[in-house]
N, C-alpha and C positions, 0 to 999 in steps of 0.2 A: 861712737867716734866724735871727738870734739875738734873742730877745725880751728887751730890756733891763729892761722892767718886771718880768717874771717873774724875771730874774736877780737883781734887787735884793731880791725877796721870798723868794728861795730859802733864805736863812738862817733864816727862820721855820719852814720845813718840817722840823722836827726830829722824830726818832723818839720815840714815846711808849712806848718799851720800859720794862720794869720788871716789876711784878707783875700786868700785865694778863692777861686770860684768853687761852688759846690758841685757835687756829681750831677745833680738835676740841671743846674745852669749849663754845665759843659755838655750834657746830653742834648739839651735844646739847641745849643750852638752847633754841635756836631751834625745834627739832623738838617740844619739849615745850610751848612757849609760843605758837607761831604756827601758823595752819592751813596745810595742805598746798596749798590753793588758791592761795597766793602762791608761785608757782614761782620758785626761786632758782637761777641758773645756776652761780655760782662757789661753791667750798667754802672760800673764805678770807674774812676780814672786814677791812674797810678801817680803817686807823689814821689816815692823813693822805694828802693829795694835793697836787700842784702842777702846774699847766699840763697836761701830757700824761702824768703819772706818778702812780701810786697805790702806796702802801706798805701791806702788811697788818700785823696785830697782832703778827706774828712777825718783822717787819723785811724781808720779801721785797718786791722792787720789780717792778711791772708797767707796761708801756707801754699806755696806755689808747686803744684803737681803737674803743671803744663810746661814750664821752663821755656816759654816763648815758642812752643811747638818744637821741642827737642833741641833748642839752640843752646841751652845753658847747662850742659853737663857739668861745667865747672862753676855753676852758680852765678847769681847776680853780683857784679862788681868784685870779682876775686881780686884781692890786693895785688897779686903778681901781674894780672892782666892790666889793671889800672896803671900800675907803675910802668909797664912796657909801653902802653899807649901814650902816657904822659912824656916819657923819654923821647919817643918818636915825634910827638907834637912839638917838642922843642927844636927839632931838626928841620923837617919839612912835612907837609901834609899831602902833597900831590905833585907829580911831575908828568904823569902818564908814562907807565913803564916802557911803552913802545917808542917814546920820544927820548926820555932820559932814564935809563935803567938804574936800579939800586941793588946792592948786595943782599939785602934781607929777602927779597923775592927769590933770588938764586938759592940762598940758604934754606928757605922753607921748601922749595922744590926738591932740594937734595934730601931733606929730612922726610918728606912725604914718599919719595922714591925708596927710601931705606926701610920705612915701616910698613908699607903696603905689601900684600902677599906676593911671593915669588922672588927668586934670586936672579931673574933675568934683568937686562938693561931696561931702565924705565925713564920716562920724562914726564914732567908735570907742568901744566899751564893753569893760570888762575883767572877767575871771573868774579862776579859780584853776587850772583844768586844761584840757587840750585837749578832753576829752570834754564838759566844760561849755560850751566855746566852740561845739562842734558842735551840742549840744542847743539852745543859744540861737540859733544861726543858723537852725535849723529853725523854732523859734518865731517868729523875726522874719520868715522867708519866708512862713510861714502867715498871720501877721498882715497882711503887706503885700499878699498876693495874694488872701486869702479862700479859698484852696485848701488841701487837706490831704495829697495824695500827694507822695512823695519818691522819686526814682530814684537809686540808687547802682550800684556796679560790683563784679563778681567780683574777689576778691583785695584789696578795699579794707579798710583798717582805720580806724575812726572813733571807737574808744573802747570802754570796758567798761560804761558805763551801759546802761539798757534800750534807749534810742533809738540809742545808739552801737553796741550789739551788733546791733540790727536792721539798721543801715546797713552794718555790717562784712560783707565778702564772704568770710569764712573761718570755717568751723565749728569746727575743732579748733585751739587749745584754747578759743577765746573764747566760743563759743555753746553748748557741750555742757552740757545739763542745766539751762539757765536760762530756757527758753521758758515760755509764749508771749511773743512780742515785740510791740511796737506795730504796729498794722495800717497798711496803705497805704504800705508800703515795698517797692519793687521793685528787682530787680537785672538788669543786662544784662552780657554779657561785656566785659571790658576788652581793648582791642586789644594783643595780644602776638604779634608775628610768629613768634617762636621756638616758641610753642605753637599755631601754626596759626590765630590769630584776627587777621584783618586789620581795618583801619579800616572797610572796607566791611561786614565781618561784624558789627562792633559797631553801626554805624549802622543796619544792616538789622534787628538785634535790637531796637533802640529803636522802629523803625517797627512791627515785629510786636507789641511790647508795647502800643503805642498802638491797634492794631487788636484785640488779643485780651484785654487785661487792664485798661487804664486809659485813659480819655479824656484827651488832653493838656491839655484845659481844666480838668482837676481836679488837675494836677500843679503843686505850688508851687515845687519846686526840683529841679535835678539837681546832685548833689554828687560831687566827685571830687578825688583827690590828683593834682597835676600830675606827680608822680613817686610811684608807690605805695611805701610804706615797708615795712610787714610783708609786703606782697604780693610783694616781690621786687626793688624798685628799678627797676621798669619805668617809663620816662618816657612820658607821653601824647604821641603825635606832634603837632607843631604843627597839621598839617592836621586832626587829630581835634578838637583844642581849638577850632579855628576853625569846624568843622562844628557842634559843640555850641553855640557862641555863636549861630550863625545859626538853629539849631533852636529854641533858647530864645527868641530874639527873635520868631520866627515864631509861637510858641504862648503868649507872655506868661509863660514860665517863667523863674525866677531861676537864674542860674549861680553856684553856691557852690564856691569853691576851698578845699580843706583844705590849708593850708600849715603845719600843726603840725610836721611833721618836716622839711619842705623849706625853711622860711624862714630868713632872716637869714644870707645869704651862702653857705649850704651848697652850692648848685648853681652857683656862679659868677655868680649874679645875686642881688640882695637877696632876691627871691622867685622861685620856680621858674616861675610862670606867665608871667613876663616873657620866657622863651625862646620863647613862642608868639605874643606880640604881642596876646593876648586880654585884654580888660578884664573881670574878673568883676563880678558885682553885689554879692557878699558874699565875704569872706575870713575864714577862721579861722586863728589862729596861737597858738603856745605854745612849749614846749620851750626853744629857745635865745633866745627873746624876753628872758628875764631871767637867763640865765646860771646856772641852778641854783636860783633862787628860784621858787616856784609862782605863775605868772602866765600867763594866756591872754587872748586878745582876739578880738572880732569887729569887723571894719571893713567898711563898705559905703557904698553911695550914701545920701546924707543922707536923702532922702525915704523910702527903704526902712527905714533904721535907726530913723526916727521913727514907724514903724507901731505898735510896741508901746506900750501905755498906760503912764503913770507907775506904777511899782511892778511892772510886768511883767518887768523885767530887773533883775539884781543878784544879791546873795548876801552873806552876812555877811563873808566874807573877800575878796570880789571886789575886785581892785585894791589889794591889801595895800600899804601905803606903803613897806615895806622892799623888796618885790619891784619896785615902780614905780621906786624909786631905782636899783636894780640894772639895770633895763631901760633907763633913760636913759643909764647908763654903758655898757651894751652897744652902743647905737647910736653912742656916741662912739668906742668901741674899734674897731668895724667900719670906721668912716670913717677914723680916725687911722692904724690899722695896715693899711689897705687889704686887708681880709679877703676881699672879693669877688674881687679879683685873686689873692690868695693861694690861694683855693680852686681856681682854674683851674690854677695852677702845681702844687700838691700832687696834684690829681687826675690831671694829665698824667704826673707822675712815677710814680704808682701804676700807671696803665694801662700805661705802658711796661714796668715790671717784670713785670706780669701777662702781657703779650704775649710777653715773653721766656721765660716758663715753659711756653708751649704745647707745645714739642717734648718736654719732660720730663714733662709732666702731661697725658696724653691725655683726662683727665676734664673738662678745661676746655671747656665748650660755648659760653660767651658771656662777654664782658667788656663792661660797659656803664656809663654814668653821665654825668651832667651835673656839671661842676665836680668837687667833692670828694665827691659823693654817688655812689659807685662800688660796683658789685657784680661778683662773679665767680660764674657758675652752673656747677654740675657735673652731668654725666650719665655713665652707664656708657659706657666706651669702645666706639665702634662702634655706639652706639644713641642714642635720644633719651630713654631711661629715666632719670628723675631719680635722682641718687645722693646721698640724704640721709646714708647711712652714711659715705661719703667726706668729706662736709662736716663731720660730727661729728668725724671723726678728725683732720682738718686743724685744726679749732678746738681740740681737746684737745692736739695736738702743739704748737701755737703757745702755748697757755696754759702748758704745761709749761716752755716756754722764756721765759716772761715777757711774752707779747703777748696782750692781751685782744681777742677778736674776737666778733662777733655773726653769727648766721645769720638768714635770712629766706626768704620765698617760700611759696607755697601747699603746695609739696612739701618745704619745709625743706632745699632743696638749693643754696642760694646763701649766700655770705658777703658781708656788707655792711660797708663801711668808714666809720666815723664819728669819725675822729680829730679832736681840736680843730684849728681852723684856725690856731691860734697855735703849733703844734708847731714846735720848733727843727729845723733841717735835719739836724743830727747824729743827733737822736733818730729822725727819720723814716727816715734811712738804716739805723739799727740795727733798727728795726721791720721794714722791708722785707727786710732780710737774714734775720730770724727767720721771716717769712712765706714767703720763697722756700725756705728750708731745710725748713720744715714741709710745704709742698706737695710738694716733691721726695721727702722721706722717706716720706710716706704713699703717694704714687704708686708708689714702688719696692718697697713692702712686699708 
């Protein structure tokens, strides 16, 4: 696939070489000016980017298989997004929607209501970050049910705010030193067959929780990612999602699906929950919603969304008009460039390459994924012991050769692939060659 829109814009992606600071100089300044709590993976600094490529301040090129942590399904600087933002920039940049509203916010809400699962009446409200969306989904669920408890899952990631951390099921590095967290948040094991947790185990843990710790009549919501992001790209089995839907209906609990990382064509569906056939009560979304602009949303059943009183939802920058303009363009690009279908094609190619590496890379324990939300998990050969060291070495070897990869998982022993869905075929081939060489090199060392 050759992306003509990006091809036409390529001439503008010129190097900003000259008297700019070097990577080393910027790194020294960064360490002096910013706190160590903001962990930074790469030791180079971005100069410019286009579609699936990033250039650093010293002119080196990298193929981007991180996409700003799943933010750039439509790539860096898609010309339609740039044009939409520029057009809005010529009108106004901010009014605060709660003070002076604007039609684009309403239009985007209508479009989100139309494309999310279910034909029931829906409403959508916008925020700035995924964590904000999660926090507000909890607020809405509590207002709608009059209940306070929330159940989440081990391995989950729902943000770095206090409620987000409470819901997150991974201590290091997200929760260390930041407690105490909000009360009445409970965790049960997420079903991962590879790690010995079956659907039955997880459902039994929920029943045990109801008997030992919290009355289900006090539970406002169960929240989960249909594919865990930071937790390791483990997809919730459709049977598990269906069982949760039934359980929630039985006890009057709202089912909240966190689509922050999974949404907007990444999994070969517009939303990952569609793979299960389950209709959630509330959905959170962010990341690729606005293609790099800060925007998040909560969408849900109209009567539930209306539970919060006027003034209870919002934020100064919530639904920023530049981000809303970008999001409207994102929806157009996904449809026009058939990115849902493209995700399945690209994911299939990647899995085929990974499967072909099994003979040379005995550390491969699992290859999994829906659409283009793919991960490869590594364990020590001949055992089930997670191999985080091997994962780091593959990541470093790939980066040395110009391919940017992210790790994930509770044990940090998986590599996740989040390339833009607009990546050209030739660039995908180049990236897969670098990946294959890196994995073989590290396995042979």
